[in-house]
C-alpha positions in Angstrom: -51.1 -7.8 -74.6 -54.9 -7.7 -75.0 -55.4 -7.8 -71.2 -52.9 -5.0 -70.6 -54.4 -2.9 -73.4 -57.9 -3.3 -71.9 -56.7 -2.4 -68.4 -55.0 0.6 -69.8 -58.2 1.8 -71.4 -60.1 1.1 -68.2 -57.6 3.1 -66.1 -57.7 5.9 -68.6 -61.4 6.0 -68.5 -61.4 6.1 -64.7 -58.9 8.9 -64.6 -60.9 10.9 -67.2 -64.0 10.5 -65.0 -62.0 11.6 -62.0 -60.7 14.7 -63.7 -64.3 15.6 -64.7 -65.4 15.0 -61.1 -62.7 17.3 -59.7 -63.7 19.9 -62.3 -67.2 19.7 -61.0 -66.0 20.4 -57.5 -65.8 17.0 -56.0 -63.0 16.8 -53.4 -59.8 14.8 -54.2 -60.6 12.4 -51.3 -64.1 11.7 -52.6 -62.9 11.4 -56.2 -60.3 8.8 -55.2 -62.9 6.9 -53.3 -65.3 7.2 -56.3 -62.8 5.8 -58.8 -61.4 3.2 -56.4 -58.0 4.5 -57.0 -56.1 1.8 -55.0 -57.9 -1.0 -56.8 -57.5 0.8 -60.2 -53.8 1.2 -59.6 -53.4 -2.4 -58.4 -55.3 -3.8 -61.4 -53.1 -1.9 -63.9 -49.9 -2.8 -62.1 -50.9 -6.4 -62.2 -51.7 -6.3 -65.9 -48.4 -4.6 -66.7 -46.5 -7.1 -64.7 -48.3 -9.9 -66.5 -47.4 -8.3 -69.8 -43.7 -8.0 -68.9 -43.6 -11.6 -67.7 -45.1 -12.6 -71.1 -42.6 -10.4 -73.0 -39.8 -12.1 -71.1 -41.0 -15.6 -71.8 -41.3 -14.6 -75.5 -37.8 -13.3 -75.6 -36.5 -16.5 -74.1 -38.4 -18.6 -76.6 -37.1 -16.5 -79.5 -33.6 -16.7 -78.3 -33.8 -20.4 -77.9 -35.1 -20.8 -81.4 -32.3 -18.6 -82.7 -29.7 -20.6 -81.0 -31.3 -23.8 -82.4 -31.0 -22.2 -85.8 -27.2 -21.4 -85.3 -27.3 -17.7 -84.7 -24.6 -16.2 -82.5 -25.2 -14.2 -79.4 -24.1 -11.1 -81.3 -26.5 -11.8 -84.1 -29.4 -12.5 -81.7 -28.6 -9.4 -79.6 -28.4 -7.2 -82.7 -31.6 -8.6 -84.2 -33.6 -8.5 -81.0 -32.3 -4.9 -80.2 -30.1 -5.5 -77.2 -26.5 -6.3 -76.4 -24.6 -9.6 -76.9 -24.2 -9.7 -73.1 -27.9 -9.5 -72.5 -28.5 -12.2 -75.2 -26.0 -14.4 -73.3 -27.8 -13.8 -70.0 -31.1 -14.8 -71.6 -29.6 -17.8 -73.2 -28.2 -18.9 -69.7 -31.6 -18.4 -68.2 -33.2 -20.3 -71.0 -30.9 -23.2 -70.5 -31.6 -23.3 -66.7 -35.3 -23.7 -67.4 -34.8 -27.0 -69.4 
């Protein structure tokens, strides 16, 4: 989360600088070049992808622990904020990783 948060801050700062540059009359093309728009976007997408992957692994680990403690799929789904069916899919995925 820290990496994604830092990348979000960095991207926000780049866009704020870009808005100011356009406001001062810099062309969009030059502004996009100045802020390295493609690299900025790629860096943010990568950080968000890493975050989602980490969240997924965390959900799997929590679900496995809940199963080990004897919680049902319905209980796990309700406590984690998703359906019993999704909890069952996560449980199936977690069991394939072992």
